[in-house]
N, C-alpha and C positions, 0 to 999 in steps of 0.2 A: 309372880313369886318374888318376894323381896329377899335380897341376899341376907344370910344369917351373919351373926358376929363372927362365927368361925370362918365363913367364906371370906369375909372382909379382912380379918387379921391374918389368917393363914399362918404359915411358918416362914421363917427367914431362910430356911435351907431347902431341903427337899420338899417339893410341893405336894406330891402325893405318891402313895405307894402304887406299884404296878398292879393293875387289874388284868386278869387273863382275858385277852381279846377274843371275841368270836371270830373275827376276821382281821388279822393284823397285816400291816404292810410288810413286816418282816417275814411273815409266813409266805408271802408271795415270791420269795426267793431273790429279792433285790439286794440283800446284804446290808442294806441300810434301813433302819438304824440298828446298830449292834452295841450301843452304849448310851448312857443318859444324854439327854438334850437339855441345854440351858437356854432360857429366855432372859435376856438382859432387859431390865426395866430402867429406863433413864430417869428415875425418880425414887423417892424414898418409900419404905413400907407403909401400907395403909392408904396411900393415895389412890385416886381413881384409876390411874394407869396400872398400878400394882394389883388392884382388885381384879381388873379385867384379865391380866396375865394369869393370875392364879385360877380364876374361873375357867379360862380356856385350858390351862394345863391339866386340871383335874379331869377334863373330858378328852383331851388329846392323848394322854398317856395310854389308855386302853387301846386306842386306835393304832398307835404306833408301836405298842409293845415295849415301851421303855419308860423309865422315869423322866419326868420333866422337872427341872430345877430352875427356880426363879432366883436371879441375881440382881439385887438392887444396886444401881450405879448412879446416884444423883449428882447434880452439879451443873452449873453454867446453863441453866434452862433446858437441860436434857442433852446438851452437846457432849458431855463427857462419856456417858453411857453409850450414846449412838456412835461416837468415834471409836470406842472400844470394840463395839460389834463390827464396825466396818473394817477394822484391822485384824479381825479374827480369821482363822482358817476357813475357807469357803467349802466346808465339807458336810454341811447340813446339821452340825452339832451345836451351832450357835445361831440363835435367832434374836431378834430385838423388837420391842414395841416401838413403833414410830408413830408420830402424830403431826398434826398441822403445824405445831410449833417447831419441831426439829426438822421437818422436811420443807416447809414453805414460808416460815416466818424468820427463824433464826439465821438462815443463810444470807438474809439481806440486812441483818443487824450486827452480826459479829464479824470482826476482821478475820478471825481464824477459828474455824469450826473444828478442824481435825478430820473432816470428811466432806465429800461432795454428795449431796442428797440425790443427785440425778445420775451419778455414775458409780458410787461406791457401795450401793445397796441394791439388792434384788427384791422388789416388792412381791408379796405373796397374796395378801388380801386385806381389805379393811375389816375390822372387827366391830366397831361401833360407830354409828353416824348420828349426830344429834344437832338439833338447832339450839342456838342460844336465844334468850328472851330479853327483849328491851323492857325494862320496868322503871317506873318513876315512883318517888315518894307520894303518898296519898294526898298531900297538900299541894302538890304541883298542879297548877291549873291547866292541865293537858290530859285529855281523855282519849287522844289518838296520836299517832305519829305526826300527822299533819299539824296538829295543834302544838306539839312539842317543837317542831321545826319552826313554826311561826313565832313561838315564844323566844326561841334562840335568836331568830333574826331581829326581833325587836330589842333584844338585850345582848348584842355581840360580845362574846367572851365572858359574860356574867354567869351563865349556867355552868354547872360542874358535873363531871361524870367520874365514876370510880372504876378501877380495875385492880386485879391482883398484882399489877406491876407493869413497868414499861416493856412493851414488846410482847405481852401476853395476848392470847386470843381475844380476851375481853377488851383490851386496849385497841387491837386492830379492828374489832367489830365496830366500836364507837367511832374510830377514825374513818372507817369506810362510810359510816353514816354522814359524818361531817363533809367528807370529800365529795360525796354524791349530791348533797343538798346545798353545799356552799356555806353552811353555818359554822360558827366558831363557838367553842366552849372550852373550859379549863379542865385539863386532866388532873385527877388526884390519884396518884399511884400508891398502892399499898404493897407490903410484902406478904401477899397471900389474900385469898378471897374472903375469909371469914370476917376480918375487921372492916373490910370495904363494905360488905353488905350490912354490917351492924351500923355503920355510919349513915348508910342510905336509909335504913329503917328509922334511925333517929332524926332524919330530916336535915342532916348536915350537907348533903349533896343532892343533886337533881335526879340523876339517872345512872343506871348501870346496864350492861349487857352481859348476862351470866347464864349458866346452866339452870334449867327450870327446877332441878332437884334442890338447889341451894335457895332459890327464891320462893318455892312453892308454899312453905308454911306462912310466909309473910304476905303472899298474895291472897291466900285463903282466909287469913284473919283480917284482911283489909288494910294492912299497914303499907303495902306496896300495891301498885296498879300495873299489871302486865299490859303492854300495848301491842306487841307483835313478836313473831318469831323471825329469825334471821335467814332461814332457808328459802329457796325458791318455791318450794311446795309446802303446803300446810303440814304440820306435824301430826302423825297418827295419835300421839299421846296428848296433844293439845289442839284438837281440831277446831275449837272455837276461836282461836287466836289467828288473826290475819297474818299473812307474810308482810315483810317490809315493802315489797313491790305492790301488793294489794293496798297497803296503807299509804301509798303515795311516794315511794322511793324507787322508781324504775331502775332495774339493773342490779338491785341489792341482792346479794346471795353470799352468805357466810355460813359455812357448815363446820362445826367442830367434829373431828374424826380422829380415830386411832386405828392402827393396823399392825400387821406383822411383816417383817422383812428379814432377809438373810444377807450375809456379805456378798457383794458382787462376785461372780464367778462360781457360785454354788451351782452344781450341775442341774440342768433343766429338769431331768427326771425327778430329782429330789424336790425341787420347787413344786412340780406338778403333783407329787404324792402328798406333800404337805397341804397344798390347796385342796386336794381330793379328800383329805381327812378332816380339814377344818370346815369346809363349806357345808357338809351335812349337819355339823354341830350347830352352826349359825342358823340353819334353816328350821330348827326344831321349835315347837311351841314353848319349850322351856327357855330357850334363848330369847325369844320374843318377849316373854314375861320378865325374864331377869334383866335384860337391857332396858325394857320399858319402865322398870322401877326407878331407873336413873333418868328417865325422859329421853332415852336413846333408842335407836333402832339398830338391829344387827346388820352388819355389812354382808360380805360374802362375794364381792366382785372378783372375777378371775385376775390373775397376775397382770396381764397386759392392760386390762381396764384400770386397775389400781395404779399402774405406772403412769397411764395417761392422766388420771386424776391428779397425781402428784405434780406432774409437769404443768398442768393447767393452774393449779393452786399456787405453785411456785411463781409463775409469771404474774398472775393476778395480784397476789399480795405484795409482790415486789413493787408493782406499780403504785399500790396504795402507800407503801412505806416511803418510796421516793417522793411521791406527791405531797405527803403530809410531813415529811422531814423527821420521822420518828428515829431516835438514836438511843442506843443503850450506853449509859455513862460508865 
């Protein structure tokens, strides 16, 4: 099921009207929630993060018996909105969309975040988990990752790769490829992914690592060639593409993900009730189809598992950033 225009654009205020729940948490006598809940999105309206928050909110409101309000707080690569959430009262009425950038990449790039991703937020669950795709221009003489690596070794620093900007997941994913293979290539950063892909399609650069939804139409019409997915396991939505490890880069594993968290100190019963309401939503066929339209799989891991994932990603990507010398100017 592909998201409709209405689902994508949504509103900038109240996300959805309260539907009468069949079984609401409020009715269980907990006392929480007894007023609207806001979800801070550390990005602008209409982006992928915003879309997911609104999709979730429409389904979470009936389960909780309260309105869900989406508040967009863009800026500083997601740091401003995440910091605002971390400083909010830990009472269960403020939640925040967190992702690999705000929790595992930015902490190693910015001198001052305004929050500590490991101590200032209480993870609830991952919402979407998706591979990125390594793709080259159709005229690049490489039909596999191994051939691309060989080409880069033969021309040190001459090949180019694009990303939506310095320190973005796409930049980190390509940097990890270079780090693990020992190749050198020139990074061409853009202010956003749209123009980056346009220039790749035009043949101005060699490769990119980007979400398959962005690349799909160009791969289908033959202007780009997809070589591999970045996750440790093959993607259910792209089963024919090998993983980077299968394609000759042992140890490569880069997963783009987004999840939900609350301010640290939010009572554990509230965290558990939130997870108990969200997990069944993510387990539905509707969720599988909706996320699948973006080349993503629904998450749903328990809070402790999500916390462990964040810690592991924080450590792994910190090592890549230090080894490759990535800096935000």
